[in-house]
N, C-alpha and C positions, 0 to 999 in steps of 0.2 A: 262080088259087087263092091265097088269102092265107095268111100264116103261121099265123093263128089256126085255120084249118081243119085244119092238120096237127098241132096240139098235142094233148096227152093229153085224151081225153074225160072229162067229169066222173065222178068215182068210179072211174076206171080205175087210179089209182095206189094203192099201199098207204100205210103211215104216212109222215109227212114225213121227209125227210132230216134227220139231227141237225144242230144248230148246230156251228160249228167246234170248240167246246170240249167237245163231248159225243161219247163213243165211238160210232162208226158200226157198225151191225150188219153182220155178215159174211153177208149174204144171197146166195143163188145168183144168178148172172147170168141174165137172161131168155133163154129159148130162142128167142123171136121178138119183134121190136119191136111186133108187133100184139097179142101176148098181154097185155101190160100196159105201162103207161108207166113206164119204169125211173126209179129215183131217181138223182139226181146230187148229189155225186160217186158214181160207180159203185164198188161194193165192190172192194177190191184183190184181186189174185190172185198167187200165186207165179209166178216165171218171168222170164227176161231180156227176152223180146220180148212184144209185145202178145198178150193172151190170146185164143185162137181164138174163144171165145164173143163177146167184144167185137168182134173183127175181123169176124165174121159180121154182128153187129148194125150196125156202121158201114157195111158194104157194101150193106145193104138199101136205104138212102136217103141222099142227100147231106145232108139235114137230118133229124136224129133227135130227136123230141120227148121231153123228160124233165121230171120234176118236181123242184124244188129245195126247200130248207128253207122251211117256212111255206106250202107249196102253190104257190109261184110257178112258172110254166111257162117252159121255155126250149127252145132248139133247139141241138143239137150239130152243128157244122159239120165235115164229115168229108173232103171232097175237097180236094186240094192247091190248086187254083186258088181255090176259095172261101175256104179258110183264109187264103191270101195276101191276098185281098181284104179280109177282116175286119181283118186285122192292119195293113193299109196305108191303108184308106179312112177319112178323118176322120168319115164319117157313122156309124161304129161307135165309140161312146165308152166308155172305161173309167171316167171320172169319174162318168158317169151311173149307174153301178152303185153305188147307195147302201146296199145291204144288207150291205156288207162283203165281205171276200175269202173265198175258199174254204179258207183256212187261218187259223192263230191270230193272226198279226200284225195289229196295228191298221192301219187305212188310213193314219193319220198317220205310220206308220213305213215307208211304201212310197213314197219320194220320186219314183221314176220309174214304178213298176209301175202305179199307179192314177191317174196324172195324164194329162191331154190337153194339147195346145197351147192357149195359149202357155206355160203353166206348165212342162209337160214339156220343151218346146224350150229354155227358159231354163235349167232345171236341167241338162239333159243337155249343153248346149253348154259349160257351165262345167267339166265333168269329162272330156269326150270326149278332150281333148288327151293324156291319160295312157293311153289305151286304143286307140291306133292300131295298125295292123299293124306299122309301123316300130318302135314302142316295144316291142311284143311280141317282135320279133326282137332288139332291143337287150337285152332282159331274158333272152333264152334262155340265155346262159352262166351267169347267176346261178341260173336255174331248174334247170339241169343240176347245178350245184354243190350245191344244196339236196337234190336227189334222191340224189346220191352220198353226201352226209353221212348221210342217213337210212338208206340201205342199208348203209353201213359199220356202223352200230349194229345194224341188223336181222340182218346176217350172223353176228354174234357171239352172238345170242340162242339159247336152247334151242328146238329145234323140237318141235311145230309152233308157228307164229307166226300171230297174227291180223294179216293184211296191212292191214286197215282201220285198226286201232288204231296200228300201227307205221309205216305208210307212206302209204296213200291219204288218210288224214285229215290228219296233220301236214304233208304235202307242200304242198297248196294253201294251207293256213292260214299256213305260214311265208312263202310268197310274198306273201300279203296283208299279213302283219306287216311285211315289208320295205317294201312300198308305202306303208302308212299310218304307219310309224314306231312301231308298237305293239310293246312288249317281248314276245318269244316266251314268256317266263316267265309272262305273264298269260294265256296260252291255257288253262291249267289251270282257271281260274275263268270264262273266257269261253265255252268250248265247251259246257258243260252248259246255259248260258243259250241258246245258239244252237239246240241240239237242241229245247228246249222251244218256242222261238219258231217253229220250223219244223213245229210240230204241225198236224195237220189232224183233230183229235179225240182224239189220244192222251193229251194232258195236260189237266188241269182248267183252268177259267178263272182260278182263283186262282194256279196255277202259272205260267200264261202272263203274267198281269199282273205277277207278281213278276219274271219274267225280263225283261220290258220295262223295268221300273223300274231294274233292275240294269244293263242295257245302256245306257239313257239316261244314267244317272249316270256310268258309266265313260267314255263318249265325251264328255260335257260336261267332265269332268275333263281328258281329253286335249286338248280344244280350249283350255281355260283355260291349260294348261301351255304350249301352243304360242304363245298370245297373249303370255304373259309373256316367252317367249324372243324373240319378235319385238320387243317393246318394249325388251328389254335389248340389242338389236342382235346377237343370236345366233340367227337363225332356223334351223330344221332343214331338211333336204332330204327332205321327205316330202309326200305328197299333201294331208294336212290343212293343213299350213303353206301350201302353194301356194293352196289355196282361201281361206285367211284373208288372203292378201296379193294376191289378184287385184284388178283395178280396182274401185273402190267402186261404180260405176254398175251393174256386173253381178254383184257379189259375192253369194254365197248367204248367207242368215242363219245364225246359229250353230246354230239348230235344224235347218236343212236340211243343214248340214255334219255335224252329229251323226248324223242319220238316214242320210245317205249313207255315213258311216263304218261304222256297224254293219250297214247294208244290204249294203255291199260285202263285209264279212266273212262274212255269211251266204250271200249269193248266190254269191260267188266261191269260198267254201270248201265249203259243204255240197253244192252241186251237183257240183262237180268230184270231191270225195271219193267220193260215192256212184257217180257215173258211171264213174270210173276203176276202181273195184273191179269193176263189172259188165263193163267192157271186158276186164279180166284174166280174169274168169270165162269170158266168151265165147271168148276166144282159147284158153284151156285146154281147152274142150269141143269145139273145132273141130279134128279130126284133122290133125296135121302142121303146123298154122299157126304154133305157137310156134317150132318148129325152122326153118321157112321164114323167119320174120322175124328170127331170130338170124343166118341166113346172109345175108339181104338187108334190113338195117334201112331202106334207102331206101323200102321198100314200106309202112312204118308210117303215114305221113300218109294214104295212100289207105285203109288199113284203119281208121284212126280215123274218117274220114268215113263209112264204112259202119257203124261202130259207133254213130255219132251218129244215123244213120237207123234202125238196128235195135233199139237198146236202148229199152225202154219206160221213159220218163223221168219223166213228171209223175204224182205220186200223186193230184192233184186233177183231172187231165184238162186243164184250161185255165182261162184268165182270162175271166170274164164281160164281155161288151160289151153295150151297149144302143144300139139304132138311134135316131138323132136325127130321122130323117125316113123316109118310105117308101123302100125300096130293094129292088131285085131281086137275088136271090142264088139260084143253082142253079135258075133258071127259076121261082122263087117270089117274089111280091111280099110283102115283110115290112113290116108296118106299124110306124110310129114307136112307140117304147117297148118293143119286143120284146127280150128277152134272148137273145143268141146266144153260144155258147161255141166258139171255134175249137180243134180238137184237132190239134195238130201230130203227135202219135204216129199218129193215123189217117191224116193226110195223107202221112206217110212210108211208108205201105203202099198208096198209090193205084195201082191197076192201070193207069191211064191215063198214069202218069208214069214208073213204074219197071218195067223188065222183070223178071219173076219176083220180085215184091215180097215174097213170103213165103219167099224164100231169102236166107240170109246169104251174100253174095258179097264176099269181102275185096278183090277187084280191081275192084269196080264203079266205072265211070266213063263218062260224067259222073254226078254224084250230087247232084242239087238238093234235098237233104233240108232240112227245116225244124227241125233239131235245136236251132238257136240262135234260132228264131223268124224274124221277117221284119218289114220296114218300120220304123216309128218306134220300136217297142218291141223291136227285135232286141237280143239280149244285148249289153250294153255291153262286157263283157270278153271278147268272142269271140276276139280275137287271142291274149290270154294263155291262155284256156282251151284253145285248140288246141295251143299250145306245151306246156302242162302235160300234156295227155293224150298227146301224141306223146312227149315226153321221159320222162314217168313210165312209160309202157308200155315204151319202149325200155330204160330203166334196169333195170326189173324183169326183163325177159327176158335182158338182157346179164349181170346180176349173179347171178341165181338159176337155176342150171343144173338142167334137168329139174324145173322147178317143177310142182307138182300140188296138188290139193285134199287136205287131210288128213282130210276126212270125206266121206261120200257126199253128193252134191248134194241129195238129198231131205232131209238133216238141216239145211240152211241155214235160218236164222231170218230170214224176209223182213220188211222194214219195212212196217208197216201204219198207217193213219191218220196219215201224215206227208206233208208237201208233196212230198218227194223219195222216189221208189221206190229200192229197193236191198235189201241185206242188212245186218244189224246186225254180223255178224262174218264173216270169210273166213279160216278156218284153212288154212294152206298148209305144205308142206314142200318141200325141194329137196335136190339132191345137194351135199354139201360136199366140200372137198378131202380125199382119202383115204377117202371113203365112196362107194361105187359103188351103194348101194341107193337 
C-alpha cells in the first residue's frame, strides 16, 4: 500500500487550515480518524498531558492522514520507532518543506530547525562546543545562583504571585543572557518580540514582521558592538564573541550569528519557561509528590525525565519533513515528495515502548522519551535545559513551603495558537514564616 492510498479522500476535509498568521478555529477534535480528515495543526486543548481524543486518534494508525493549509495532504507519524526514523534518516528532509513553518517565524530565522546537511552540520558544529553535557554541569552553580536570586525577590512579594512572570520566565532568559552577553535590562523590550515570533496564528502578519525586524536589528547591533570590542583588543567572554572569532574557514556569517543569537533566546527561553511552569503544575496536582521531593531532592532528575515524557509540549505538533525518495515506514511505502510530520508527544505515549504510558509515574526508569527530539535535530541545549528544569523545580520546592495554586485549575488560561503549549499565568501561594495557612 502506498502513502497516497492512506491520505484523505477528496472532499473529506473541511475548510483549509489557516496560515500561520491567521487565527485557527477552535473546532472539536474528530471522534474517529475515518469520520473526516482532520486539519493540521490540530486545535489546541487545555490540559497538561496529551488530550484523550488526540491520543485515541493517534493510536488508531501509525500514520494518520491530515490536511494542511492550502489543501496539501500529510501523514502524522505517531509511533516511537517511526518518529525516531523520520528524525534521524536523511531521506526525510526539512529543507524540502518549502511552504514555511507551522508557526510565525520566517524560515530564514531558523538557522538549525529548517536546514539539512551539509548546511545544518556546518552551523551546528560551530556552536555545539558550548552546549555539551560537561558545559551544562559547569554552568550548574550559576544556574542555581540565578534561581535563588529570583526566589529571594519572589518571596518578598505580596501573594498570590504569578510564578510564570516572576520565576519560570526570567529564570531561563537570565541564563541565556549570561551565555550571549546580552544585558538583562534589555529583556523588557526583547520578551514581547519573542512572544509574537512564537505565534502559531495568535498574532497578525504585520505584528510578526515587526517583531522579526526588531529582533534582527537588536542582534545585528550586538554583533557590531562585539566586533568593535574585538578590533579594540578587548573581546568579551560570551558566545557571540566566540562565534565572531572562530577560524575564518568555518566561521558563520554575521547573519547566521544574528539568527542563532535570537534563535537561542527564543528556543532556550520560551520552551523552558513554559515547560517548567507545567512541571510545577503537574507536581502540585500529584498527591504527595511535592513533599516527597522536598524530603529526597535526589529523585528530582528522574521526575524531570518523566515530566519531559508526560507534558504535552508542542503547540503545532511537529516539524514537517518531505520524503526525498520512496521509503518504507510503518509497513507502508511512502512515495517521494510526501509530507510526513513526526509527533514526539504521540511517540512518548507509545504502548509498545512505555509500560502504562497513560499514567504519570514519577519513578519511571528507564525512560526513552523523545522530549528533546532525536537524531540530527535533537535539541541543541538539552544539557542546559535539563539542568534548568532540575534546579528550577528543586529551588521552587525548597524555598516555597506548602506551595499551591491560588485559583482553581479550571480557571487557568491556556496558551492557544502558539508554538509552545502552556498557560499564560500560574497564580500560586505558599506558607511564609509565621503564617501557617
